[in-house]
C-alpha positions as CSV (number, residue, x, y, z in Angstrom):
1,M,-19.9,-30.6,5.1
2,A,-16.6,-32.3,4.5
3,A,-13.7,-30.2,3.5
4,M,-14.2,-28.8,0.2
5,S,-11.8,-29.7,-2.6
6,I,-10.8,-27.3,-5.3
7,A,-9.0,-28.3,-8.6
8,A,-6.9,-26.1,-10.9
9,T,-5.0,-26.8,-14.1
10,T,-2.8,-25.1,-16.7
11,C,-2.7,-26.1,-20.4
12,C,1.0,-27.3,-20.0
13,S,1.1,-28.5,-16.5
14,S,-0.7,-29.5,-13.4
15,S,0.1,-29.4,-9.7
16,S,-1.8,-30.0,-6.5
17,F,-2.2,-27.2,-4.0
18,P,-3.7,-27.0,-0.6
19,A,-7.3,-27.8,-0.9
20,N,-6.9,-29.0,-4.4
21,H,-6.6,-25.9,-6.8
22,S,-7.0,-26.0,-10.7
23,R,-6.2,-23.5,-13.4
24,H,-5.5,-23.2,-17.0
25,I,-4.6,-20.9,-19.7
26,A,-7.2,-21.0,-22.5
27,T,-7.0,-20.2,-26.1
28,Y,-9.6,-17.4,-27.0
29,S,-11.4,-16.4,-30.1
30,R,-12.2,-12.9,-30.8
31,A,-15.1,-11.3,-29.1
32,S,-18.1,-10.3,-31.3
33,R,-18.8,-6.6,-31.7
34,L,-21.5,-4.8,-29.4
35,P,-24.6,-4.3,-30.8
36,L,-25.4,-0.9,-32.2
37,H,-28.6,-0.3,-30.2
38,R,-28.1,1.6,-27.0
39,P,-31.1,1.1,-24.6
40,A,-32.5,4.1,-22.8
41,W,-31.3,2.9,-19.5
42,R,-27.6,3.1,-20.7
43,R,-26.8,6.5,-19.3
44,S,-28.4,5.8,-15.7
45,L,-26.1,2.6,-15.7
46,L,-23.0,4.4,-16.5
47,A,-23.8,6.8,-13.8
48,A,-24.4,4.0,-11.2
49,S,-20.8,2.6,-12.1
50,P,-18.2,4.0,-9.8
51,P,-16.2,6.8,-11.4
52,A,-12.4,6.6,-11.5
53,S,-12.0,9.4,-9.3
54,R,-14.1,7.5,-6.5
55,L,-11.9,4.4,-6.6
56,R,-10.2,4.3,-3.2
57,F,-8.9,1.2,-1.6
58,R,-8.7,0.2,2.1
59,P,-5.2,-0.8,3.2
60,R,-5.0,-4.7,3.9
61,T,-6.2,-5.7,7.2
62,S,-4.4,-8.2,9.3
63,L,-4.2,-11.7,7.9
64,S,-3.6,-15.1,9.2
65,A,-0.2,-16.2,10.2
66,S,1.9,-18.7,7.9
67,P,1.8,-22.2,9.2
68,A,5.1,-23.1,7.4
69,A,7.1,-23.4,10.4
70,A,6.9,-24.5,14.1
71,H,9.9,-22.4,15.2
72,D,10.8,-18.7,14.9
73,Y,12.6,-17.9,11.7
74,E,13.9,-14.8,9.8
75,F,13.2,-14.7,6.0
76,T,14.9,-12.5,3.5
77,D,14.6,-12.2,-0.3
78,T,17.6,-10.6,-2.1
79,N,19.2,-10.9,-5.6
80,G,17.6,-14.1,-7.0
81,E,17.7,-16.2,-3.8
82,V,15.9,-16.4,-0.5
83,E,17.4,-17.1,2.9
84,L,15.9,-18.6,5.9
85,R,17.4,-18.3,9.4
86,L,16.1,-20.6,12.1
87,D,17.1,-20.3,15.8
88,I,18.4,-23.4,17.1
89,G,20.5,-22.3,20.1
90,K,18.2,-23.9,22.5
91,L,17.6,-27.3,20.9
92,G,21.1,-28.7,21.8
93,I,22.2,-29.5,18.2
94,E,25.9,-30.5,18.5
95,S,27.0,-30.5,15.0
96,S,25.9,-30.0,11.2
97,R,25.6,-33.9,11.0
98,D,22.5,-33.5,13.2
99,V,20.6,-31.3,10.7
100,F,18.7,-32.7,7.7
101,V,17.6,-30.3,5.1
102,D,15.3,-32.2,2.2
103,V,14.3,-29.8,-0.7
104,D,12.8,-30.0,-4.3
105,D,11.4,-27.8,-6.6
106,M,8.4,-26.7,-4.5
107,S,8.9,-28.1,-1.0
108,L,11.2,-27.9,2.0
109,L,11.6,-30.2,5.1
110,I,14.2,-29.2,7.8
111,R,14.8,-31.8,10.7
112,A,17.2,-31.8,13.4
113,K,18.4,-34.5,16.0
114,S,18.1,-33.2,19.5
115,D,18.4,-35.3,22.5
116,G,18.2,-38.4,20.4
117,T,15.0,-37.3,19.0
118,L,14.6,-36.1,15.5
119,R,12.4,-33.0,15.4
120,T,10.9,-31.3,12.6
121,L,11.8,-27.6,12.6
122,M,9.9,-26.5,9.4
123,N,7.9,-28.3,6.9
124,V,6.8,-26.3,3.9
125,G,4.5,-28.3,1.8
126,T,4.4,-25.5,-1.1
127,L,7.0,-23.0,-1.4
128,F,6.0,-19.6,-2.8
129,D,7.5,-20.6,-6.0
130,R,10.0,-22.9,-7.5
131,V,13.6,-23.0,-6.4
132,K,16.7,-24.7,-8.0
133,S,17.0,-27.6,-5.3
134,S,20.3,-28.7,-6.6
135,E,22.0,-25.4,-5.5
136,T,20.6,-25.4,-2.0
137,I,23.1,-24.2,0.5
138,W,23.0,-24.6,4.4
139,F,25.2,-24.0,7.3
140,I,25.3,-23.2,11.2
141,D,26.0,-19.7,11.9
142,E,26.5,-19.6,15.8
143,D,22.8,-20.2,17.2
144,Q,21.2,-20.1,13.8
145,L,20.8,-22.4,11.0
146,V,20.8,-20.8,7.7
147,V,19.4,-22.1,4.5
148,N,19.9,-20.5,1.1
149,L,17.6,-21.3,-1.9
150,K,18.1,-20.0,-5.4
151,K,14.9,-18.9,-7.0
152,V,13.8,-20.1,-10.6
153,E,11.9,-16.7,-11.3
154,Q,14.6,-14.5,-10.2
155,E,12.7,-11.2,-10.5
156,L,9.6,-12.6,-8.4
157,K,9.6,-11.0,-4.8
158,W,8.7,-13.6,-2.2
159,P,6.7,-12.1,0.7
160,D,7.5,-15.3,2.6
161,I,8.7,-18.8,2.3
162,D,5.5,-20.4,1.6
163,E,2.4,-20.2,-0.6
164,S,-0.1,-19.1,2.1
165,W,-3.0,-16.8,2.0
166,K,-0.8,-14.1,3.7
167,S,2.1,-14.7,0.9
168,L,-0.3,-14.8,-2.0
169,T,-2.2,-11.5,-1.0
170,A,1.1,-9.8,-0.6
171,G,2.8,-11.1,-3.7
172,I,0.0,-11.3,-6.3
173,T,0.0,-7.5,-7.0
174,Q,3.3,-7.3,-8.6
175,L,2.1,-9.8,-11.1
176,L,-1.2,-8.3,-11.8
177,T,0.3,-4.7,-12.2
178,G,-2.9,-3.2,-11.5
179,I,-5.1,-5.1,-13.9
180,S,-8.5,-5.8,-12.5
181,V,-10.0,-9.2,-11.9
182,H,-13.4,-10.4,-13.1
183,I,-15.0,-13.4,-11.4
184,V,-17.4,-15.3,-13.6
185,G,-19.6,-18.3,-13.2
186,D,-23.1,-19.9,-12.7
187,S,-23.6,-18.5,-9.3
188,T,-23.9,-14.8,-8.4
189,D,-23.6,-15.4,-4.8
190,I,-20.4,-17.4,-5.2
191,N,-18.9,-14.9,-7.6
192,E,-19.6,-12.0,-5.0
193,A,-18.3,-13.8,-1.8
194,V,-15.1,-14.9,-3.5
195,A,-14.7,-11.4,-5.3
196,K,-15.0,-9.6,-2.1
197,E,-12.7,-12.1,-0.2
198,I,-9.9,-11.5,-2.9
199,A,-10.4,-7.7,-3.0
200,E,-10.0,-7.5,0.8
201,G,-7.0,-9.5,0.6
202,I,-5.0,-7.9,-2.0
203,G,-6.4,-4.2,-1.4
204,Y,-8.3,-3.8,-4.5
205,L,-11.8,-2.4,-4.8
206,P,-14.7,-4.9,-4.6
207,V,-17.5,-4.2,-7.3
208,C,-20.7,-6.3,-7.7
209,T,-22.3,-5.8,-11.0
210,S,-25.6,-6.8,-9.3
211,E,-25.4,-3.9,-7.0
212,L,-24.8,-1.2,-9.5
213,L,-27.8,-2.6,-11.7
214,E,-30.0,-2.6,-8.8
215,S,-29.0,0.9,-7.7
216,A,-29.7,2.2,-11.2
217,T,-33.0,0.5,-11.7
218,Q,-34.3,0.6,-8.0
219,K,-35.4,-3.2,-8.6
220,S,-33.6,-6.4,-7.8
221,V,-32.1,-8.4,-10.9
222,D,-34.4,-11.1,-10.4
223,T,-37.6,-8.7,-10.7
224,W,-36.1,-7.2,-13.7
225,A,-35.4,-10.5,-15.4
226,A,-38.8,-11.5,-14.8
227,S,-40.5,-8.5,-16.1
228,E,-38.2,-7.6,-19.1
229,G,-36.2,-11.0,-19.7
230,V,-32.7,-12.2,-19.1
231,D,-31.6,-10.7,-22.5
232,S,-32.2,-7.2,-21.1
233,V,-30.4,-7.8,-18.1
234,A,-27.3,-9.2,-19.9
235,E,-27.3,-6.2,-22.2
236,A,-27.4,-3.8,-19.0
237,E,-24.6,-5.6,-17.3
238,C,-22.4,-5.2,-20.4
239,V,-22.9,-1.5,-20.2
240,V,-21.7,-1.6,-16.7
241,L,-18.7,-3.8,-17.6
242,E,-18.0,-1.3,-20.5
243,S,-17.7,1.4,-17.7
244,L,-15.6,-0.4,-15.5
245,S,-13.2,-1.7,-18.2
246,S,-11.1,1.6,-17.9
247,H,-10.7,1.3,-13.9
248,V,-7.7,-0.4,-12.5
249,R,-7.4,-2.5,-9.3
250,T,-10.8,-3.8,-9.1
251,V,-12.3,-7.4,-8.3
252,V,-15.6,-7.5,-10.3
253,A,-18.2,-10.0,-9.5
254,T,-20.4,-10.6,-12.5
255,L,-24.1,-12.0,-12.7
256,G,-24.4,-15.6,-12.7
257,G,-26.7,-17.8,-15.0
258,K,-28.3,-16.8,-18.2
259,Q,-29.0,-13.3,-17.1
260,G,-25.3,-12.7,-16.8
261,A,-23.1,-11.0,-19.7
262,A,-20.4,-13.7,-19.3
263,S,-22.7,-16.5,-20.0
264,R,-23.0,-15.2,-23.6
265,F,-20.3,-15.4,-26.4
266,D,-21.0,-11.9,-27.7
267,K,-20.8,-10.1,-24.4
268,W,-17.1,-10.5,-23.5
269,Q,-15.6,-7.6,-25.2
270,Y,-15.1,-5.7,-21.8
271,L,-14.5,-8.8,-19.7
272,H,-11.3,-9.4,-21.5
273,S,-10.0,-6.2,-19.9
274,G,-9.3,-8.0,-16.7
275,F,-7.9,-11.4,-15.7
276,T,-11.0,-13.6,-15.7
277,V,-11.6,-16.4,-13.5
278,W,-14.4,-18.9,-14.0
279,L,-15.7,-20.5,-10.7
280,S,-17.3,-24.0,-11.7
281,V,-18.8,-26.4,-9.2
282,S,-17.6,-29.8,-10.2
283,E,-19.5,-33.0,-10.2
284,A,-16.3,-35.0,-9.9
285,G,-15.7,-37.3,-6.8
286,D,-12.1,-36.8,-6.4
287,E,-9.1,-34.6,-7.2
288,A,-7.8,-36.3,-10.2
289,S,-11.3,-36.3,-11.8
290,A,-11.9,-32.7,-10.9
291,K,-8.5,-31.8,-12.7
292,E,-9.7,-33.8,-15.7
293,E,-13.0,-32.0,-15.9
294,A,-11.1,-28.8,-15.6
295,R,-8.9,-29.6,-18.5
296,R,-12.2,-30.5,-20.6
297,S,-13.8,-27.2,-19.6
298,V,-10.8,-25.3,-21.2
299,S,-11.4,-26.8,-24.6
300,T,-15.2,-26.6,-24.7
301,V,-16.7,-24.7,-27.5
302,S,-20.4,-24.7,-26.1
303,V,-19.8,-22.7,-22.8
304,A,-19.0,-18.9,-23.0
305,Y,-17.2,-19.2,-19.6
306,A,-14.5,-21.1,-21.2
307,K,-13.2,-17.6,-22.6
308,A,-11.9,-16.9,-19.1
309,D,-8.2,-17.0,-18.4
310,V,-8.4,-19.5,-15.8
311,V,-11.0,-21.9,-14.3
312,V,-11.3,-23.1,-10.8
313,K,-13.2,-26.1,-10.2
314,L,-15.0,-26.5,-6.7
315,G,-15.9,-29.6,-5.2
316,G,-19.3,-28.2,-4.0
317,W,-19.9,-24.8,-2.1
318,D,-19.9,-23.6,1.4
319,P,-19.4,-20.1,2.5
320,E,-17.1,-21.6,5.1
321,Y,-14.7,-22.2,2.5
322,T,-14.5,-18.8,0.7
323,R,-11.0,-17.9,1.6
324,A,-9.9,-21.3,0.4
325,V,-11.5,-20.7,-2.9
326,A,-10.3,-17.2,-3.1
327,Q,-6.6,-18.7,-2.3
328,G,-7.1,-21.2,-5.2
329,C,-8.0,-18.1,-7.6
330,L,-4.7,-16.3,-6.6
331,V,-2.6,-19.4,-7.1
332,A,-4.2,-19.9,-10.5
333,L,-3.5,-16.3,-11.4
334,K,0.0,-16.3,-10.1
335,Q,0.8,-19.5,-12.2
336,L,-0.9,-17.8,-15.3
337,T,1.0,-14.7,-15.1
338,L,4.4,-16.4,-14.5
339,A,3.6,-18.8,-17.5
340,D,3.0,-15.6,-19.8
341,K,5.0,-12.5,-18.4
342,K,3.7,-10.4,-21.2
343,L,-0.2,-11.1,-20.5
344,A,-0.5,-8.2,-18.1
345,G,1.0,-5.7,-20.6
346,K,-1.2,-7.1,-23.3
347,K,-4.3,-6.6,-21.2
348,S,-3.2,-2.8,-20.6
349,L,-2.7,-2.4,-24.4
350,Y,-6.2,-3.8,-25.0
351,I,-7.5,-1.4,-22.4
352,R,-5.7,1.4,-23.8
353,L,-6.8,0.8,-27.4
354,G,-10.5,0.8,-26.3
355,C,-11.6,-2.6,-25.5
356,R,-12.4,-3.0,-29.3
357,G,-13.1,-6.7,-29.3
358,D,-10.1,-8.0,-30.8
359,W,-8.8,-10.1,-27.9
360,P,-6.4,-12.0,-27.9
361,N,-5.3,-10.8,-31.6
362,I,-5.1,-7.3,-30.9
363,E,-5.5,-5.1,-34.1
364,P,-3.2,-2.1,-34.8
365,P,-4.4,1.6,-33.7
366,G,-7.0,2.8,-35.9
367,W,-8.9,-0.5,-36.4
368,D,-12.5,0.1,-36.6
369,P,-14.5,-2.9,-35.1
370,Q,-17.7,-1.9,-37.0
371,S,-15.8,-1.8,-40.4
372,D,-16.2,-4.9,-42.8
373,A,-12.3,-5.2,-43.3
374,P,-11.0,-8.4,-42.1
375,P,-8.7,-8.6,-39.2
376,T,-5.0,-8.7,-39.9
377,N,-3.9,-10.5,-36.7
378,I,-5.7,-14.0,-36.9
C-alpha cells in the first residue's frame, strides 16, 4: 500500500502536516434529550463501565526520537521564547558569515559552510508551534550556534523544537487539561486502534465501548445487533457513554456504523463531554481534494458525525499507519484548543452541570432539560 494520506482543516484556516492532516472547528446544534425509558440492562452496563476509582494510567513508554536535526542540539523553553544550541566546534566554521538561518512562522532551516561545502545542520519542516520569524536572533557562542525564536503563543510549553509524535504526546496534555477524547467514525476497528495509540502516547486510559458492552452482555456486539437490532445496541452504548462522561483522562473508542451511538443525532449528549474526533475515510485522490472534502464534512447536516469537534480524513486505512493517524488527531486537537482557549473550560463546565444536552449553548444551573421551557442561550 502506498503511504497513506491524512487531511485536516480548521474553519478559519488550513495547513499541511506530515502525512497530510485535516482538522476543523465545527458549529454544533443542541443535543436532543435522552429518552425517558431506561432498559433493564442499564444497571449491568453501568457496572461494566470502569469506575473513577479504578482509572489508573501507565506512564508513557519510550517514544521515537525526533528527526528534526542531523546534529546534537540543546533545547530550552523559557519566558515566551525557545532557544537552540547546536555544537559546531568540529565543523571548522570560521565566522558567522558561514552560517545561514532561514526561518518562517512554522519552519526552520540552519545551514553552514564548512570546508567549502554547504551543510544542513537542522531542517525542521514543521515547528511545534508558530514563531515570530522577524524577531529571530542567532549568534555563535564559543563552539555553539545559538538560535533564539520568539513564540506566538507565549504560554504554550514546547517539549521540543518540532511537531513530532514525541513532542505532541508530551505537549498536548497541557491543552486538554484532563478532558477526555472520544473517537467516532464508521469503523469500530479504526476507532479502537487509533484510540489505543493516542492513549498510550499521552498517558490516558484507553476505553473501548465494544469491550464494555460485550463484558456486560456476554455476547458480541454483532450478535446483539443481529438478535435485538442496531437501535438496542446504540441505546446501550449511550448508557455506557453516560457513565464515562464523568471520568477524566480517557480516550474512548466508540462503535462504528449504524449500531454506534455517534451515528445518531439524538445520542450525542454525553459525547460532548470530551473532545470528539471524527475519523473518516476519504475518497479524494489527493491532499487538496481531501481538504476540500473535510471542509464539506464540517457543514453537512445529514451526518451525525459532523457534530464532532474535529474531523480527520484518511486516504484509506492500513494498521501500519495507526500512529500517523493518531498524530494527525493530536495535531488537530492542538490547533482546536489553541484557536479556542476557553473550550476545555467549557467542556469542564458542561460535565460539572451534568451533561444535560445543552451543548454548545450551556444553560444556567438549575435548567431542566425535560421541561417545556425554551432554552435561554440560543
